Each structure stands twice: as structure tokens, then as C-alpha cells.
N, C-alpha and C positions, 0 to 999 in steps of 0.2 A: 877322386870315387869315380869308378867308371860301372855303371849298372848294366851294361849292356853284357850278353853271354857270348863267350868266345867259339868257334867254330866247334871245338872239340866237346864243349859243352852243349853246343845243339844237337852233335852227332850223339852224345849221351842220352839227351832227351828222346831223339828218335828214336833209340833202341829200348829205352824203357816205355816207350810209349807203345810200340809192336808187341813187346813182351805181355804188357798188362792185358793189351786187348785179346791175346791167344789165350791167355790164363786165367782170366777173370771169371767166373761162373755167370751166365747172364741173367740167372735167376737171382744170383746176389745183388748185381749191377741194379736191376729193375727194383728191388727193395729200396737200396739206397737212393738211386734218383726220386723215389715216390715216397720217402720218411717213411717207408713199411716196417714192421718188426721184424729184426732180426734176431734169429736163435744163436744158442751157444754154437752149433755146428756151423751155422755160417760165419759166425766171428772167428772161432777156431780153426775151421775149414780152411779160410783164406789166409790165416796166420801160418799154417802148416804150408800151404802153396808157397808163400813167400820165404820160409824157412828152409825149404827144400833147394830153392834157388840160392840161398843165402843171403837174402834181402832183407828178412824180418828184422835182421840188427843192423839196419841201414845206419845208424851212426857210429857203429862202432870200429875202433882200429883193428887191422889184420891181427894182431898178436892176440886179441881175444876171439877171433872167427869172424869177425866183421867184413865186410867189402873194402874198407879203407877208403870210403868216400870222402870228398871234400865237402865243406858244409853247402856248398853249391850244387852238387851233386845230389844230396841229400834232399835239398829243397826241391830239385825238377822231379824227382823220384816221387816226393810226395803232391807235388802239383799234379803230376800225370794219373796218379792214383786216384786221387780226389775228383778229379775230370771225367774219368772213366767211371767211377760211380764203385770205387773199391770201399768197404768199409774201413774205418779208422782202425788202425792199430790198436788194441788194448794195452794202453801205455805202461800199465803197471810193472811187468817185468822187463820188457826190451829197452824202454824208454826211463824209466825212473829207479828201478832198484839195480839193474844192471851196471850202470855208470858208479853205483855206490860201492858194489861189489869189486868193481875193476879198479877204483880210486883208493879203496880201505880194506878191501878183504885179503885173505891171505890168499898165497897160490892154491893150496887146498880147497879153499873156498870157493874160487874162481874155477878150477877143474870140475867142482862138484856141481856148481849151480848154473854157470852159463849156458854150458851146451843144451839143456831142457828149454832155457828161454828162447836162446837163438833158435831151435828147431820149431818153437810153437807148440810143444809137447807138453809143457807145464804152466798151469794158469796161476797167474800170481794175482795177490790183492793188496790192499793198501789200510795199514790199520794205523793212521794218523787221530782224527778226529775221535772225540769222546764225549758224551753229555757235558754240556759246559766247558768245553774243551775244543775249539774249532779254530777260530783265528788265533787264539791265544794258547797255540800248542804246549808252550813252555807250561802249562799247569796241568799236563795229563797226570793221570792218577793212578793207572794200570800199572801194578807191581810187579816186579820180577826180584825174586829172594833167590839170592846164590846159594846152595847147599850141595857142597861136595863138586861133583863135574857137572852139574845141571842148574838150572833156574826154574824156579816154581812161580808162575804167572797168574796173576789173578786180576781180573778186571773186565772193560767192558769199553768196545769200540762201537761208533756209530758212523751212519753216511758211508759204509764200507760198499763201493760201489762195485755191483756185479759179485759179490762176495758169496753168493748161493752157487758158484760154479769155482771158487777159489780151491787151490789145491795146497797152495802156500801163501803164507803173508808176512810181509813185513811190518815190523811194527816198533813205536816208541813206546818204551816202557821204563817207568822210574824205577832206580836201583839206588837212590840215594835222596835224602830230605835235607841234606846239609849245603849251606851255600846259596848261590842265586838257584832259582827253579831250572835254569836250564842246564847247570852244571850235573844235575843227576838224574840225567836223561841219558839211555842206552838203546842201543840199533839191534834189534833182535829179531831173526828169522825163525819162524813158526810153523810146522808141518799142520796144515787145519784139519788132518786125520787124527791128531793125536787125542787122547781122552780127555775129555774135559771142555774141548770145542763146542762150542753151539752157535749156529748162524742162524738168525730170525728175519725173515724177508720184512721189508717194511713197504706196504703197498702205497703208491702215489696216486695224486690225484687223476693221472692217465690210466689207472688201472695196473701199471706195470709195477714189477719189484727190482726196480734199477738198485736200489740201496738197501742196505741190510743193517742190522745190530749183529755183533761177534763178541760172544762171552766166554771167558776164562776162567775156569774153574779149577784151582790146583793144576794147571797143565805143566808137565814136565817137559823142557826144554833143554836139549844137550848144550852145554856152556860153550862149546864149538861153533854154534849157530850165533853167537856173538860176534857183529862184526866191529871192526877196532878196537877200540879199547871201552871199557867199562866207565859210564858216566860222561862219554864224550860223543853221545850219539845226536846232540844238537847241532855238532859242526855237519855232521854227515846230512842230517834232515835239511839244511839249508842247502847243501850242494844238490840234494834230490830235488828240491823245492823250486830251483831254479830252472830244471829241465821241465817240470810239471807246468809253470806258469807259461814258458815259450811255448809248449804244446799246446796249452788252452788257446793261445791266440788264433792257430788253425785257419789262416789265411786262404789256404788253399779251399778248404770246404766252403768259406763265405764265398769266394768265388763261383762255386759252383751252385750254391744255394741262391745267390743273386740271379743268374740265369734262371734257375727254377722260378723264382718271385716273378720275373718277365713274363716267362709262359704262363703262368696263373692269372696274372693281370690281361694278358690278352685272351685268354681263354673266357674271361668272365666279360670280355667286351670294355675294360676298364683302362686299356693303353693309351685310350685318348683323353683320360681325365686327367687335366692339367695338374691337379693338387695332388694325385697320387704318383705320376710321372715326376714332380719335383721331389717327393720324397723318396722315390727310388733314386733318383739323380744323385742327390744328398747321400745316400748310402753308398751308392757307388764310388763316389768321390772319397769317400772314408775307407772302402775297402782298398781302393788303390795308394790313398797314403799309408794303410797299413802295410801293404804289399813294400812300398817303397822304404818303409820303416826298415821290414825283415832284411830287404837286399842291402839296405845300408849296413847292417850288422854284418851280413855274409860278405860285402866287399873289403869290410875292415880285417875279417878272418885271413879272407883270401891272401890280402897284402901283407899279413903276419905283423898288422897292428892290433891292440887290445881294445875293442870296441867297448862302448859305453854299457853298464850295467843296467840293461833297461827289459829285464826280464818282466817286471812288475808292470811297465808301460803298455810292453805288448799284450800282458793279460787283461789290462784294463780296457783297453781299445777294442781286442779281439773279442772279448766277452760281450760288451755293450752292441758290437755289430751286430753278433747272434741272436742278440734279444731282439734289435730292431727288424731283422729280414724276418724272423719268425712271425711278429706282431704284423708286419705288413702283408705276408702271405695270408694271415687270417683275414686281416680288414678287406682285403682284395676279394676272397673268396666268401665272404659275408654269410650269410646262413648255411652255406655248405662247408664251412670250416668245423666238420665234424668232431664232436668229443670220440675220445676213445670208447668204444663199446665193446669191453672185453669179450663177451660171448658171440657177438657177432663177427668180431675179427677172427676168432677161433673157428667159425664155421665158414670162414673162408669169404666173407661180405667184405668189399673194399669200396664202398660209396657207390656200387654198382647199381645205381636207379635214375631214372629218368632227369636229365639235368645235370645229375652227379658227375663226377668223376674220379680216378684212382688219384689224380693229382690234391685231390681235397680230403684225401683220408692219411691219418688224422692231423690235420693243422692246429686245432685248438689244443690237443695232447703234446704237440711239439712248443707251441707256445707256453703253455705251461711249465713244461719240463725245463725251458731254457732260462727260467727265471733265476734258476740257481747259479747260473753261469757267473754272475758278479760276486757270489759268495764263497764258491768253494775255490781252494787252490790259495788261499788267502783271500779276504774279501776286499772290495776295490778300494774301499776307505782306507784301510789299512794299507795297501797298496801304493797308493797316492802319497801317504807319509813316508813310506821308502823310497820311493822316486825323488820326493823332495829333498831326501838325506842325502842319497848316494850320487844323483844325478846332477840337481842344483845347488846343491852343498850348502 
């Protein structure tokens, strides 16, 4: 296993770095480096910049409009974007539903949906979790009944990230109650502008409405929006979740935030505190280990070998690292780890008081937000069981 990058890969990195520096709006980079609020315009604006270049669909093959990059090139691209302060690509379209449409959609569905995803023009949301059906997705109850050439959808989804911005949503729906729970689930694409779709934001501890409830009340969905076969949606859902869990690991953001943690510790005069330095060192070791695990997978793919099915392991370690750096930042800042005060932030106040710093706003809110990382995308307890079964045997 050779983890060194080739001269061609290093040249590719240099090309990406130069392009990102020239095209990433500095106001967006400032927000990302200091964990400030990103608006819909920020997120979709960057997506459209990438889409115009043809790089939003960085993991797609050429036949579907992607750049046809290798896994290593995709990794280098994501690393350079993260270190430059680019927002994370909202994954629901290009990273999650697009591979499902490519693998299981009809040619007509591919031609209809993929261009809007690749360009960043269409905002997609995910309709998986329901009240009482989170880690146990096989128990979803949202019902889709076939009536002629359409489905009538009734039910509720929850924890729909950024669903208030959604234009389309891909949903797991129940189309049969016969047999095992997994065998009665279908994968349906729903236009969120359809009559009967209601989105209700959920305000979180940090004052943001990052997640939402989505209600379906006799929503009519054309049968042509069914992906693959009816009652085979569980297979497609597992295909999608492997992409989601690998994406959650996000080692590149961890590397960027590790440097931010060091800046905060130095600004607070705590860089010489041995106990804090020990914790930062332990975190850095784990970040490097996570990166080596990612590179190990990429090396196997580059050599044509089948890598271990370790998406769950990547998700476990990546999510725990995110929680640790968020906690250490807040501990380093002490009383300046400000909570998110929505009215003050809306008025433009970002910790600019004597002794305060933009780097401190809002560390406590980031800490609260990161508590979810070990739950979403399949709770870490469930992922450990999967790893034990598929990797350890």
C-alpha cells in the first residue's frame, strides 16, 4: 500500500488550490473559518460556482456529467476546498440521491434530474427519519398508495436538514405491509411544491432552524418518480447510506478545525497549558489516524482492489472527532464561548467586545450542534454492530 501522492496528483492539487483561491468569495471563507452563520445564498452560491466549473459533481463519472476524477483526486479536491474555507457541499443532491439515480434510475430519470443537481440549481432534501423511525428506518410509516399513474403519499418526516430550502425531496415510503418490514419500502422523488406538502422548522438550542418536520397530506406524486422497483427501496437506501456515512467522516474539515482550535488556544494564552496541549495532541493523533484510514481505502480503490466495507467505521471515528474538537474549542475560550444570541447576531454583533473575538462566536452553539453527529446517519451504537458483522466477521 503506497499512501504517497504521485507527481500528477500533486499537480492536480495545485490546480485545484489555485482555482479555489480565485473563485471562493472571501466573505464566505471568513464565515467558514470562524463558524459564522451561512445563509442559503452562501451555500447555494458556492454550489453554483462549483457547478459552473463542473466540479459540484466531483464524484460522478463522465457519462453522467461529472469530471471523471479518481477517488484520490476527489479527496484532494475536498481537502483543498476545506482548507481554503469553502462551505461543505450540501450532500443530499450530488452526494446522496444522485448515485442512486445513476445506479437504479431510468435513462429518462437520469436526464431529468441529474443536470439540475450537477449545476447546483435544484436544492434537494432527504426524507428518511420519522418520529419513532430514525436508526430503525425499516419501521417507516409514511404511506404511498398507488392509484392509477400516481402515488398518494401521507405521513411525516422529521430531522429534515435544511428542508426549509428544499425544492425536491427523496423519500422512503411504505408501499406494502407484507413480509419483512424492509421488503415493503419504496424510494420516491417528491416535488416539495406539490399541494399537501408542509414544512415546519424546528428551532434548536442554538436558535437555528437547521432541521425540519415535513408533512404529506394526500400528496399526489407521478408514478414515474419511483426509483427502481416498488418495494425494493431498502436496497437503494443502503446504497445511499454508504455514501452518507463516508461523507459524515469529513476528515478534511477536522484538519481545518484542528488548526482553528490551536489558534483559539494561543489567543487565550492557553497554548502552554500542558493538560490542554495533551488533549489537542491526542485529537491530532486521531485526526491523522482517520486520514490514514481514508487514504488506505483510496489506495485500495486506486489499485483495483476491493476495500473493506468500513463506511460505518469512518462515520464512528469522524463523528466522535467532531464532537471532541467542538468541546475543546469551547473549553479553551472559557466564558467567551458565547451562546448563539439570535437577535444580536442578526444585528451584526459577532463577539466584538473588549476581550472578545470573532473566533469565539458562537463556540457554544457549535458544541450543541455537534452533539447530533453520533446519532444521525445511523447511530454509532448501530454502526458498531454493523462493523462487527461485516468487517470483523
